[in-house]
C-alpha positions as CSV (number, residue, x, y, z in Angstrom):
1,M,67.8,122.8,27.3
2,S,67.9,120.7,24.2
3,A,68.2,117.5,26.2
4,Q,65.2,118.6,28.2
5,N,63.3,119.3,24.9
6,S,64.4,115.9,23.5
7,A,63.1,114.2,26.7
8,G,59.8,116.1,26.4
9,I,59.4,115.2,22.8
10,Q,60.2,111.5,23.6
11,T,57.7,111.6,26.4
12,L,55.1,113.0,24.0
13,L,55.9,110.4,21.3
14,D,55.6,107.6,24.0
15,A,52.3,109.1,25.1
16,E,51.0,109.2,21.5
17,R,52.0,105.5,21.0
18,E,50.3,104.6,24.2
19,A,47.2,106.5,23.1
20,Q,47.2,104.8,19.7
21,K,47.4,101.4,21.5
22,I,44.4,102.3,23.7
23,V,42.4,103.6,20.7
24,Q,43.2,100.4,18.7
25,Q,42.2,98.2,21.7
26,D,39.0,100.1,22.1
27,R,38.2,99.8,18.3
28,T,38.9,96.0,18.5
29,K,36.7,95.7,21.5
30,R,33.9,97.7,19.9
31,I,34.2,95.5,16.7
32,R,34.0,92.3,18.7
33,D,31.0,93.6,20.7
34,A,29.3,94.7,17.5
35,K,29.9,91.4,15.9
36,S,28.7,89.5,18.9
37,E,25.5,91.7,19.1
38,A,24.9,91.2,15.4
39,Q,25.3,87.4,15.8
40,K,22.8,87.5,18.6
41,E,20.3,89.5,16.5
42,I,20.7,87.1,13.7
43,E,20.0,84.1,16.0
44,D,17.0,85.9,17.4
45,Y,15.6,86.7,13.9
46,K,16.2,83.1,12.8
47,K,14.3,81.8,15.8
48,Q,11.5,84.2,15.2
49,K,11.2,83.1,11.5
50,E,11.4,79.4,12.5
51,E,8.5,79.9,14.9
52,E,6.5,81.8,12.3
53,Y,7.2,78.9,9.8
54,K,6.1,76.3,12.3
55,K,2.9,78.2,13.0
56,F,2.2,78.6,9.3
57,E,2.9,75.0,8.7
58,G,0.7,73.9,11.5
59,E,-2.2,76.1,10.3
60,H,-1.9,74.9,6.7
61,S,-0.9,71.3,7.0
62,S,-4.1,70.3,8.8
63,G,-6.0,70.9,5.6
64,F,-3.7,68.5,3.7
65,K,-4.1,65.9,6.4
66,A,-7.9,66.1,6.2
67,A,-7.8,65.9,2.4
68,E,-5.4,62.9,2.6
69,E,-7.7,61.1,5.1
70,E,-10.7,61.8,2.9
71,S,-9.0,60.4,-0.2
72,N,-7.8,57.4,1.7
73,K,-11.4,56.7,2.8
74,E,-12.7,57.1,-0.8
75,A,-9.9,54.7,-2.1
76,D,-10.8,52.1,0.6
77,V,-14.5,52.3,-0.5
78,K,-13.6,51.9,-4.2
79,L,-11.3,49.0,-3.4
80,Q,-14.0,47.3,-1.4
81,E,-16.4,47.7,-4.3
82,I,-13.9,46.1,-6.6
83,K,-13.3,43.2,-4.3
84,D,-17.1,42.7,-3.9
85,A,-17.6,42.7,-7.6
86,G,-14.7,40.2,-8.0
87,K,-16.4,37.9,-5.5
88,K,-19.8,38.1,-7.2
89,Q,-18.7,37.8,-10.8
90,G,-15.2,36.3,-10.5
91,D,-16.4,32.7,-11.1
92,E,-18.5,33.7,-14.1
93,V,-15.5,35.6,-15.6
94,V,-13.1,32.7,-15.1
95,E,-15.6,30.3,-16.6
96,G,-16.1,32.6,-19.6
97,L,-12.3,32.8,-20.1
98,I,-11.9,29.1,-19.9
99,R,-14.8,28.5,-22.3
100,V,-13.5,31.0,-24.9
101,T,-10.0,29.5,-24.7
102,T,-11.0,25.9,-24.8
103,D,-14.0,25.9,-27.2
104,V,-12.0,26.5,-30.3
105,K,-14.1,26.4,-33.5
106,P,-11.7,26.2,-36.4
107,Q,-12.9,28.0,-39.6
108,V,-11.5,27.7,-43.1
109,P,-10.6,31.0,-44.5
110,E,-12.7,32.0,-47.5
111,K,-9.8,33.3,-49.6
112,I,-6.3,32.2,-49.3
113,A,-3.9,35.0,-50.1
114,A,-1.5,34.2,-52.9
């Protein structure tokens, strides 16, 4: 009878080991599934936030583009005004500079410092 009891105990131990293997495999599978599901949720969330950012950027960047275009137009107008003024008065300015630099009138200083 003790041999039969030993065989029964051995069978129970084997069954317990097999059950532990099955439980461990199930845990491993559940962890992999949970990790995979979490990764998918992260990717979905990331896509959602990227779409929200693009929408936000699209809504708000149009104002910057309009302001940039307006300032470029203003700069072009000012630049043209400067060019026109240069064409009108450029010759007079050059003549004045030449006259001032070439018409030197030497003067004797009143007091010479000692």
